[in-house]
C-alpha positions in Angstrom: 102.7 203.6 3.5 104.4 206.2 2.3 106.4 209.1 4.8 103.9 210.8 6.8 102.6 214.7 5.1 103.4 216.8 8.2 101.2 219.3 9.0 99.8 221.9 11.1 96.7 223.9 11.5 95.3 227.4 12.5 92.7 227.7 14.4 91.6 225.4 16.3 87.5 225.5 16.4 85.6 223.5 15.5 86.6 223.0 12.1 90.0 223.0 12.9 89.1 220.0 14.9 87.5 217.8 12.2 91.0 218.1 10.4 92.9 216.7 12.7 91.3 214.1 14.0 90.6 213.0 10.1 94.2 214.0 9.3 95.4 211.2 11.9 92.8 208.4 11.3 93.7 209.1 7.5 97.8 207.5 8.7 98.8 209.7 5.6 99.3 212.8 8.3 101.6 213.8 10.9 100.0 217.0 12.3 102.8 217.8 13.8 101.5 221.7 15.2 98.0 223.3 16.6 97.5 227.0 16.2 95.4 229.4 18.2 95.4 233.0 19.7 92.8 231.7 22.7 94.4 230.6 25.1 91.3 228.4 26.3 91.4 226.8 22.9 95.1 226.2 23.0 94.5 224.4 27.4 91.8 222.6 25.3 94.2 221.0 22.4 96.8 220.4 24.4 94.6 218.6 27.2 92.7 216.8 24.5 95.2 216.0 22.0 98.4 215.5 23.7 101.3 214.6 22.0 101.3 217.2 19.7 102.8 221.1 19.7 100.1 223.2 20.7 101.3 227.2 19.8 99.4 230.1 19.7 102.3 232.0 17.1 101.7 230.7 13.9 105.4 231.8 12.8 106.1 228.8 14.4 104.9 226.3 11.6 105.4 228.6 8.9 109.7 228.3 10.3 109.7 224.9 10.6 111.0 223.3 7.2 110.0 219.8 8.2 105.9 220.9 7.5 105.1 220.7 3.9 101.1 221.7 4.6 98.8 224.0 6.9 95.1 223.8 7.2 93.4 227.9 7.7 90.5 227.7 9.5 90.2 230.7 11.6 88.0 233.7 11.3 87.9 235.0 8.0 89.4 237.9 8.2 92.5 236.7 9.3 93.1 233.8 6.1 94.4 236.8 3.2 97.4 237.3 5.7 97.9 233.5 6.8 98.0 232.7 3.2 100.1 235.1 1.6 102.6 233.6 5.0 102.1 230.5 3.9 103.0 231.0 0.2 105.9 233.0 1.5 107.2 230.0 3.5 106.9 227.1 0.2 103.8 225.7 2.6 100.5 224.0 0.7 97.1 225.2 2.0 94.6 223.6 2.4 92.0 226.6 3.6 88.2 227.1 4.5 86.1 229.3 2.4 85.5 232.5 2.1 89.6 233.9 1.2 89.1 236.8 3.0 86.9 238.9 4.3 86.2 240.9 1.4 86.0 240.2 -2.4 88.5 242.5 -3.2 90.6 240.6 -0.8 90.4 237.4 -2.3 90.8 237.5 -5.7 94.1 239.2 -4.2 95.0 235.3 -2.3 93.7 233.9 -6.0 96.1 235.7 -7.2 99.4 235.0 -4.8 98.2 231.9 -5.0 98.2 231.6 -8.8 101.3 233.6 -9.1 103.5 230.9 -6.8 104.4 226.8 -6.8 102.3 226.1 -3.8 99.5 223.8 -3.7 96.0 224.6 -2.8 91.9 224.0 -2.2 89.4 224.8 -0.4 86.6 223.3 2.0 83.7 223.8 -0.6 82.9 220.2 0.2 79.3 219.4 -2.0 82.4 218.7 -4.8 84.0 216.3 -2.5 80.6 214.4 -1.3 79.3 210.9 -3.5 76.1 212.0 -3.8 76.9 214.6 -6.7 80.3 212.8 -8.2 77.4 210.2 -9.1 75.2 212.5 -11.0 77.1 214.5 -12.9 78.8 210.4 -13.7 75.4 210.1 -14.8 75.0 213.5 -16.5 78.3 212.7 -18.5 77.4 209.0 -19.4 74.0 211.1 -21.9 71.7 209.1 -19.8 69.6 213.1 -19.0 70.1 213.9 -22.8 71.1 217.6 -22.6 71.5 218.6 -19.1 68.9 222.1 -19.1 67.8 222.8 -15.5 69.9 222.7 -11.9 67.3 223.6 -9.3 69.2 223.4 -5.7 67.4 224.0 -2.1 69.2 223.8 0.9 66.4 225.3 4.0 67.1 224.7 8.0 66.6 225.6 11.1 70.2 226.0 11.5 72.5 229.1 12.3 70.0 232.2 13.9 71.2 235.8 12.1 74.0 236.9 14.9 74.8 233.0 15.8 77.7 233.3 14.0 77.4 234.7 10.2 79.4 237.9 11.2 83.0 237.3 9.4 81.5 234.8 7.0 77.8 237.3 5.9 74.6 236.7 5.8 73.4 232.7 5.5 73.3 233.1 1.7 77.1 233.6 1.9 78.5 231.6 5.2 76.5 228.5 3.3 74.7 229.3 0.5 77.8 229.7 -1.5 78.2 225.9 -1.3 75.3 225.4 -3.0 76.6 228.6 -5.3 79.3 226.6 -6.5 77.8 222.9 -6.3 75.5 224.9 -9.6 78.6 226.2 -11.3 79.9 223.0 -11.3 77.1 221.1 -12.4 77.2 223.8 -15.3 80.8 223.3 -16.7 79.6 227.4 -17.5 79.7 230.8 -15.9 76.6 232.7 -14.3 75.7 235.1 -17.2 71.8 236.2 -15.6 70.1 235.9 -12.6 67.2 237.3 -10.0 67.1 237.0 -6.4 64.6 237.9 -3.6 65.5 237.5 -0.3 63.4 238.1 3.6 64.0 239.9 6.3 62.7 237.9 8.5 62.1 239.2 12.4 63.0 242.2 11.1 66.4 241.3 10.8 68.7 243.7 8.6 70.1 241.5 6.1 68.0 238.8 4.2 67.4 235.8 5.8 66.0 232.8 3.3 66.5 234.2 -0.5 65.8 232.5 -3.9 67.9 233.5 -7.2 67.6 231.9 -10.7 68.9 232.5 -13.8 71.2 231.0 -16.8 74.2 230.4 -17.8 76.6 231.2 -20.5 75.9 228.0 -22.2 72.4 228.2 -21.9 72.1 226.1 -18.3 68.4 227.2 -16.4 69.2 227.0 -12.6 67.3 228.5 -9.0 69.2 228.5 -5.3 66.6 229.1 -2.7 68.9 228.7 0.7 68.0 230.3 4.0 68.1 228.7 8.4 64.4 230.0 8.4 62.9 226.6 8.4 60.6 226.4 11.7 63.0 227.5 13.8 60.4 227.5 17.1 59.2 224.2 15.8 58.0 221.5 18.2 59.7 218.9 16.1 62.5 220.2 14.1 62.6 219.4 9.9 64.3 220.3 6.7 64.1 220.5 3.6 67.2 219.7 1.1 67.5 218.1 -2.6 69.1 218.9 -5.5 67.0 218.4 -8.7 68.9 217.7 -12.2 66.9 218.0 -15.3 67.5 217.3 -18.7 66.1 216.8 -22.3 65.5 213.4 -21.7 66.0 211.9 -18.1 66.8 213.6 -14.4 68.6 213.2 -11.4 68.2 213.6 -8.2 69.0 213.5 -4.2 67.2 214.4 -1.0 69.1 213.7 2.6 68.4 213.2 6.2 72.0 214.0 7.0 72.7 211.2 7.9 71.6 209.0 4.7 71.9 210.6 1.5 69.8 209.4 -1.2 69.9 209.5 -5.2 67.5 209.2 -7.9 68.2 207.9 -10.9 66.0 207.8 -14.3 67.1 208.3 -17.7 66.7 206.9 -20.8 68.4 203.2 -20.2 68.4 203.4 -16.2 66.1 203.8 -13.4 68.4 203.4 -10.0 67.7 204.0 -6.6 71.2 204.8 -4.4 70.9 205.5 -0.8 74.6 205.6 1.5 75.7 207.5 4.4 76.0 211.1 4.1 79.1 212.0 4.7 79.0 215.2 6.1 81.3 217.5 5.5 83.9 215.2 3.6 87.1 216.4 4.9 87.9 212.8 5.0 88.0 213.1 1.1 89.5 216.3 1.0 92.1 215.7 2.6 93.0 212.4 0.8 93.0 214.2 -2.7 94.9 216.8 -1.2 97.5 214.3 0.0 97.4 212.4 -3.0 98.5 216.4 -5.1 101.4 216.7 -3.1 102.6 213.5 -3.4 102.7 213.7 -7.0 103.8 217.3 -7.6 100.4 218.7 -9.7 96.9 219.7 -8.5 94.2 217.1 -7.8 91.2 217.9 -10.7 88.7 216.8 -8.6 89.6 219.3 -6.3 88.6 222.9 -6.1 90.8 226.0 -6.5 91.3 229.2 -4.5 89.7 231.1 -8.1 86.5 228.1 -7.2 86.3 229.7 -4.2 86.7 233.2 -4.8 83.8 233.3 -7.5 81.7 231.5 -5.7 81.8 233.6 -2.7 81.2 237.2 -4.8 78.1 235.5 -6.8 76.5 234.5 -3.3 77.3 238.6 -2.9 76.4 239.8 -6.1 72.3 237.5 -5.9 72.5 239.3 -1.8 72.7 242.8 -2.8 70.3 241.7 -5.8 67.9 240.7 -3.4 68.7 244.2 -2.2 66.9 245.7 -4.9 64.2 244.2 -5.2 60.8 244.1 -2.6 63.4 242.7 0.1 59.8 242.5 3.2 60.7 242.2 7.0 57.9 239.9 8.2 58.6 238.9 11.8 60.0 241.1 14.6 62.5 240.6 17.6 60.8 239.5 20.2 60.8 236.1 18.1 63.8 236.5 17.4 65.1 236.7 20.5 62.7 233.3 21.5 64.6 231.3 19.2 68.5 232.3 20.3 67.2 231.7 23.9 65.8 228.0 22.5 68.8 227.5 20.4 71.1 228.7 23.7 70.1 225.4 25.5 68.4 223.0 23.0 71.2 219.9 22.9 70.3 218.5 19.8 69.5 220.6 16.3 70.1 222.0 13.5 73.9 224.1 13.4 73.9 224.5 17.2 77.3 225.8 18.5 79.4 222.9 20.1 80.4 223.5 23.3 83.8 223.7 21.9 82.9 227.0 20.3 81.4 227.7 23.0 84.4 227.9 24.8 86.3 229.8 21.8 83.4 232.3 21.7 84.0 233.0 24.9 87.7 233.7 24.4 86.5 236.1 21.8 88.7 234.5 18.9 88.7 231.9 16.0 85.0 230.2 15.8 85.0 228.1 13.6 
């Protein structure tokens, strides 16, 4: 085993803890620092993960010449300044998305990164999934003919309005930009046209369900449906998540239950069904690929870059704003929304529930991720 890569994690909420566990499990990383501005979060880190240096001052990490990389899992409004500091200190960067609190600042971050020598990537986790890699390889093999139509749907009960999207935008931006990105990844082209229809559920100010369709520059058609509106108060909750790839000769599709993903391939010479573990957010794959990039001193082409993240974020916002220019009905009332919030506060098992760790950090007022 080569010498482990020393890293610091800045922002120790739910995602920061995910990174710590996966990095240490891999054996390729040594997490030397855990940093958070929340005293409650630092106490949790010290108690749960003894042996790491826990600090509230990120500058300690940037000043340590032995640190090669940082993981940034703070809230979006803190990321731009942290990225600036990391680049100035010559630290490679894994960042959560979005890169900053506004599209304008995200593009400033892209410019900073592309002018530097540091390696960067962002957690657009669908690109690191086995199921999307399998489908894209099937497309490349010619089995479905020419790629023509990309259909993506992701609807769950998920986070209710007001539960955690304030820093990353409405559901179609915070969650939906993953699907905006993966559609572009499949099409290998840029968005050309779009038309978005949304709905303001429970009289909330922002659309909490959006369906957007349009074309890419190469003529491929897409539709993306996303919303955390799927049976919020149903007795037994469920979800509807799939991708449907349609070519001129065949198809490929995937569904999952958050535990197992099933891919169906129906090409001109092959018919195959593959079921494997869903893989969650694929942090292990991201960390493994980024470690390889650092060791090779060159970008890992399979990993999404800062530019990919900025494009996905920009178009997710464009689609949200486009939905506001059309009829944007409001159905349901604030009393129902409060019922949903109250139920979720007391649920032990459900979709997108805030973990106890997250709730503790929320109470402290900072760094909920």
